[in-house]
TISETI-297972 format. One record per residue (C-alpha): residue number from 1; x negated, z negated, y. Coordinates in steps of 0.05 Angstrom, whole numbers, plus 5000, padded with zeros to 4 digits. Last residue first. Example, Ala and Ser with C-alpha at 12.3 -4.5 7.8 and 13.67 -1.06 7.14 Angstrom:
<atoms>
  pos    px    pz    py
    2  4727  4857  4979
    1  4754  4844  4910
</atoms>
This chain:
<atoms>
  pos    px    pz    py
  254  7674  8766  5200
  253  7733  8738  5165
  252  7713  8735  5086
  251  7745  8780  5042
  250  7797  8742  4996
  249  7786  8730  4918
  248  7834  8677  4893
  247  7833  8636  4835
  246  7889  8610  4781
  245  7963  8605  4796
  244  7957  8526  4824
  243  7906  8554  4874
  242  7830  8552  4878
  241  7796  8596  4935
  240  7744  8646  4927
  239  7699  8685  4981
  238  7686  8758  4986
  237  7629  8782  5041
  236  7589  8720  5034
  235  7529  8754  4986
  234  7541  8714  4927
  233  7617  8733  4929
  232  7594  8803  4937
  231  7549  8806  4882
  230  7595  8760  4838
  229  7654  8809  4843
  228  7612  8863  4837
  227  7580  8849  4767
  226  7656  8822  4748
  225  7678  8895  4762
  224  7625  8916  4706
  223  7582  8974  4726
  222  7602  9050  4725
  221  7609  9056  4802
  220  7656  9101  4841
  219  7718  9096  4803
  218  7725  9020  4808
  217  7755  8989  4736
  216  7806  8930  4742
  215  7801  8874  4689
  214  7765  8832  4745
  213  7818  8838  4796
  212  7876  8816  4751
  211  7847  8748  4737
  210  7813  8739  4807
  209  7882  8747  4840
  208  7872  8787  4907
  207  7864  8780  4986
  206  7860  8818  5040
  205  7923  8798  5056
  204  7963  8863  5064
  203  7919  8893  5013
  202  7873  8950  5037
  201  7818  8911  5061
  200  7817  8892  4976
  199  7809  8957  4957
  198  7762  8980  5015
  197  7722  8924  4998
  196  7717  8944  4919
  195  7698  9014  4938
  194  7646  8996  4992
  193  7616  8942  4940
  192  7614  8993  4882
  191  7584  9052  4915
  190  7523  9008  4928
  189  7521  8980  4862
  188  7528  9047  4829
  187  7476  9079  4861
  186  7432  9019  4849
  185  7450  9016  4783
  184  7442  9099  4775
  183  7371  9098  4808
  182  7348  9034  4755
  181  7311  9082  4708
  180  7245  9042  4716
  179  7244  8974  4747
  178  7206  8970  4811
  177  7142  8936  4838
  176  7138  8947  4913
  175  7080  8982  4933
  174  7037  8974  4996
  173  6988  9014  5033
  172  7045  9061  5056
  171  7071  9010  5110
  170  7139  9020  5135
  169  7165  9068  5074
  168  7133  9018  5019
  167  7111  9058  4959
  166  7152  9051  4897
  165  7117  9022  4828
  164  7136  9018  4761
  163  7188  9083  4761
  162  7136  9126  4712
  161  7124  9179  4773
  160  7096  9117  4814
  159  7059  9089  4748
  158  7035  9167  4743
  157  7012  9169  4820
  156  6971  9113  4814
  155  6928  9130  4750
  154  6930  9209  4787
  153  6880  9169  4848
  152  6832  9153  4792
  151  6820  9086  4763
  150  6750  9069  4717
  149  6783  9026  4666
  148  6825  8955  4646
  147  6787  8909  4703
  146  6795  8971  4748
  145  6872  8965  4751
  144  6856  8900  4786
  143  6815  8923  4839
  142  6859  8988  4850
  141  6928  8940  4862
  140  6887  8892  4904
  139  6860  8953  4944
  138  6938  8992  4949
  137  6973  8923  4963
  136  7020  8888  4922
  135  7093  8878  4917
  134  7150  8834  4890
  133  7094  8768  4872
  132  7071  8749  4804
  131  7012  8795  4805
  130  6959  8759  4745
  129  6995  8780  4686
  128  7038  8844  4719
  127  6966  8869  4749
  126  6922  8862  4686
  125  6948  8862  4623
  124  7009  8903  4637
  123  6982  8959  4688
  122  6917  8970  4646
  121  6957  8980  4586
  120  6989  9023  4630
  119  6935  9054  4657
  118  6910  9077  4589
  117  6972  9126  4587
  116  6928  9182  4618
  115  6972  9241  4634
  114  7032  9266  4613
  113  7033  9281  4544
  112  7107  9275  4540
  111  7113  9242  4473
  110  7063  9188  4502
  109  7095  9188  4568
  108  7162  9169  4529
  107  7127  9114  4488
  106  7095  9086  4551
  105  7155  9081  4588
  104  7196  9055  4537
  103  7139  8997  4528
  102  7149  8983  4599
  101  7225  8973  4591
  100  7205  8930  4532
   99  7159  8893  4582
   98  7208  8882  4639
   97  7262  8842  4583
   96  7204  8799  4568
   95  7202  8791  4637
   94  7275  8763  4647
   93  7294  8812  4704
   92  7326  8790  4779
   91  7336  8836  4827
   90  7335  8829  4904
   89  7379  8851  4965
   88  7355  8823  5027
   87  7351  8878  5072
   86  7399  8919  5028
   85  7406  8967  4972
   84  7328  8983  4966
   83  7324  8934  4916
   82  7268  8878  4908
   81  7244  8861  4845
   80  7238  8789  4818
   79  7202  8778  4754
   78  7235  8722  4706
   77  7200  8672  4658
   76  7129  8682  4679
   75  7120  8605  4699
   74  7113  8618  4773
   73  7173  8666  4767
   72  7217  8609  4735
   71  7189  8556  4789
   70  7208  8603  4845
   69  7279  8615  4816
   68  7289  8537  4809
   67  7264  8532  4881
   66  7316  8587  4906
   65  7372  8570  4865
   64  7368  8498  4886
   63  7368  8520  4959
   62  7424  8564  4937
   61  7471  8504  4914
   60  7536  8539  4898
   59  7496  8569  4833
   58  7544  8623  4804
   57  7560  8663  4860
   56  7493  8654  4897
   55  7473  8679  4819
   54  7497  8736  4833
   53  7466  8745  4900
   52  7394  8753  4870
   51  7427  8815  4833
   50  7418  8815  4759
   49  7390  8867  4719
   48  7412  8871  4643
   47  7485  8860  4659
   46  7535  8819  4612
   45  7481  8792  4564
   44  7439  8768  4624
   43  7494  8744  4665
   42  7498  8678  4611
   41  7420  8666  4612
   40  7414  8671  4683
   39  7461  8618  4695
   38  7432  8576  4654
   37  7362  8582  4685
   36  7394  8566  4750
   35  7425  8505  4725
   34  7494  8481  4749
   33  7548  8540  4730
   32  7608  8567  4771
   31  7638  8625  4743
   30  7640  8627  4673
   29  7718  8619  4656
   28  7747  8651  4713
   27  7696  8715  4709
   26  7726  8727  4648
   25  7687  8732  4570
   24  7699  8782  4542
   23  7621  8810  4539
   22  7600  8734  4517
   21  7632  8742  4447
   20  7594  8721  4390
   19  7522  8735  4412
   18  7526  8706  4487
   17  7562  8642  4456
   16  7493  8627  4420
   15  7454  8638  4472
   14  7494  8601  4523
   13  7498  8547  4475
   12  7413  8545  4458
   11  7409  8552  4533
   10  7448  8485  4540
    9  7404  8452  4487
    8  7345  8469  4526
    7  7368  8439  4591
    6  7397  8384  4554
    5  7318  8373  4525
    4  7287  8384  4591
    3  7331  8329  4630
    2  7313  8278  4570
    1  7238  8294  4583
</atoms>
């Protein structure tokens, strides 16, 4: 009971900070947390879609992250999405944010009069509500959508074209749930990773102080440098070391 109260209090404090000036906070000031939910809410203000490895950079106990993330997923607080930027890359999004994205998609489709938009209501009410995993089989998707109305192949195509589903390349009978309009983010994520690693590898000791590094801008990515630092620290490509002068970011040895 006490832990629940403490968590709620921490969340309220984090959200208050977010409203004030969270965008200006340096990574050095908020690199680590003890609670996955609190870490998610802090990063949410900076990055609407959160890469799972960013959590690993912020909550040191990876087993705790996985356990608490699974609990948040089951409780329908967050949804987890498979990303095509790497074998183990997963994105995390608060369900309320994802549903807002879904509303924007429906509005856009209605304006363009692109097909039977009722399928989006079926998708939200029957698929999203009951299927919490990152993927779904064709037969199960059809069955859940059929709870809303008569499903046609065109309905599935509409969901794919809207960016809500993607077909698995290995198994065409399986779909990944997707985040609409995330293409530019994924491109920036992939290119930013390469550019940041290249930048550090060119330095004499393959390291740099965190404070000036996080203020730099990458040419090939529109994403904040803090996004890429959390990502690469969490995935193990970079590591940090505390020195009297501050935190140093280093390229991890193979």
